[in-house]
Every structure is written in structure tokens, then in C-alpha cells.
N, C-alpha and C positions, 0 to 999 in steps of 0.2 A: 196662523196660530201655532205657537210653540207647544210641542208635546209635554214639556215640563210644566206648562201653565194649565194643563187640563186636570180638573179635579173630578174624578169619576166616583160615582156612588159605589157601594159594595156590590150591588147587583150588576152595574155596568162593568166593574172590574172582573167579576166572575164570568160574565158573558164574553168579554174580550179574551180572557185567559182561556176559556173553553174553545173559542174560535181559533185562537193561535195553536192550541194543543192539537185540535182536530186537523187543522190545515197542515201542520208539520208532519202528521202521520199519514194524511191522505195525499199530500203533494198536489193539491188542487182545491178548487172552490168547495166551500162547505155550505150546505143548505140550512136555512133557518129551522127546518124540521129536525135535522140532526142535532143542532145545538139545543133545541127545545126538549128533545128526548133525553139528552145527557143531563140537562139541568132540571128535568121534571117540571117544565113550565109549558104553558100553552104556546102553540106555534104563532098565534097572533101577537101575543105579548113579546115574544122574542123578535118577531118581524118588526114591530114598532121600535124596539130598542136598537135593532140593527140599522134601521133607517135614521134614527137619531145619531148613532155612532158614525154613520156614513156622512151625515151633514157636518160633523166636526172633524172629518178627515181621518178617522181611525179605521174605517172599513171601506172597501171598494166592492161594488156590485159587479158580478160577472154574468152577462146575459147568455141565453142559449139553453139547449136541453141539458147540458152538463154544468150549468151555471150555479151560482150561489154567491157566497161572500168570501173575500180574502182580507186578511189584516194588512194594514199599511205599515211602513217602518215606524210611523208615529204611534201605532198601537203597541208595538214592542216597547217603545220608549215610555209610553204612558204607564205601563205596568212594570217598568224597570227590568226588562229582559232583552237579550240580544237574540236576533234570528239565528237559528241553528243551521249551519251549513253542513259540516261533516262531523257531527257529534259522535263521540265514542259511546258505546253501549255499556251501561252499568246496571246490573240486575238488582231489582228490588223484589224481595220475597216476603210474603205474609203467610204464616202457618204452612210453609212448604209449597205455596202456590206463587208462581211468578205474577207480578203486577205489570200491566202494560203502561209503563211510564218511563220517562227518561230522567235520570238524575242530572240536575243542572249544577248543584253545589252541595257540599257537605261542610257545615261550619261547626267545628267542635269547640265547646266552651269548658272551662275548668279541667283541662287535660291533666293538670298537675295534681288533681284529686280524682284518681280513677273510679272511686266508688260514688263520686258525685258528678261524673261527666255527663254532659248533655250534648246531643247532636241535633242541629237544625238541618234537615234534609229538604232542599228545594227540588221540586219535581216538575216535569212538564208532562202532564197526563192527569187523568181523573183519579180522585182519591175516594170514590164512593164506597168502596168495600173496606176501607181501613177505619178502625175505630179505636178510641182510647182503650188501652189495656192489651191491644194486639201485639204479639211478638213480630218483629220485622228484622230482616237482614238486608243490608245494602252492600253491594260490591260483588266482586273485587273492582276497584277503580283502575283505570287504564295505566296510569304511570306508576303508582306505588303499590298496586295490588292490595290496597287496604280493604278490609271487610269489617263492617260495623254491625253489631247485633244488639238489639235492645227492645225495650217495651215502649209503645207509643203513649206519650203523656198528653199530647195535644195534636189536633189536626186543624189546619187553616185551609178551608176550601177555596177562599178567594185568592190566597197567595200561593196555593199549591205547595204547602210546606208541612212537613211532619216534624214533631219534636220528639226525640227519643231519649229515654233514660238508658244510657249505654250500659250494657251488661258485659260486653266483650268487644275488643278490637284486636284484629290480627293483621299483620303485614310481614312479608318475608324479610328476614335479616340478610343483607348482602354485604360482603366485604369488598372494599375497593382498593 
């Protein structure tokens, strides 16, 4: 089965995303209990979903005392993400508190209208503590030292994306 042919429900997408996020930060198998706690669902429900995802090739079961579940390459493809090998760290801060998440991409729209600029920030990590209206700062980015500050206008938990109404963007000016 081709990963591009898999049509996941929003619940399955959220479960796969959570498993991938936890697996990348833990560097090992993730238990159904860990995923259940993050998603605030019963462990039995998550276990059933993981079994279903295993049957379609998105999840592998790891046996033993330190066992759990690991995402397959097809899981990454199914949610449109690439496995992170050596990702650079980009800080995300909400109300002066750092958020435990990795910035995957910052997509700026309407940059030619600074007062109407929107940033779509794709994250790998849990967004539980972020709500619409919260002030958020992202950056500096590794290559351009870009810092984006704004107010959250939307949070997509299944896609791990924030939409920010950009209030300020800063990057150092360099002469070449």
C-alpha cells in the first residue's frame, strides 16, 4: 500500500503526528499510554487505533520491557512530513515561556503588506498550551536569524500548525 493512498481520519492523523513527535524527542519506542496521556484519551482507545495503524503499515510494534510503538517511513509520508535527522533548533516562546516544539517551517503570506502579514508555523511537538489570542515569538532561524513575533489567530492540532498575525519581523542586515 502506497502511503499517498492512505486516507487517515482526523483522529488517526493526530495520533500519528503525536507518535512521531514523541518518537523524535524520545529517540525510542513510545508507549500507547504516553500517546493516550498527551491526547487525553483512554489507553484502550489509543491501543486499538495503534493496532489499526500497525495493520496498514504506519506503525511498528517493539516488544520487550522498553517496547512500544515506532512510526514507519510511511507514517511520515502519510502526514506529509520528513523524518528529522539533524534538525536545527528554533525557539518558540509563548508569553515568555519556551515551548517544547521543533519548528519545521515558517510560511509567510502577504509579506508585501506588513500590516496584513500572516505566518503559518509548522511545528513538531504538542500545542496544548497555545490558544487563539496568545502572543508568540518564533526564532531566530538558523540560516537567516529571522525572528517572527505575533498573535495566534488559529491553532491546528492535527497538523501541528499555528497561524500568526505577524506584529513584527526582525533579521540582521548584512552587507556582502
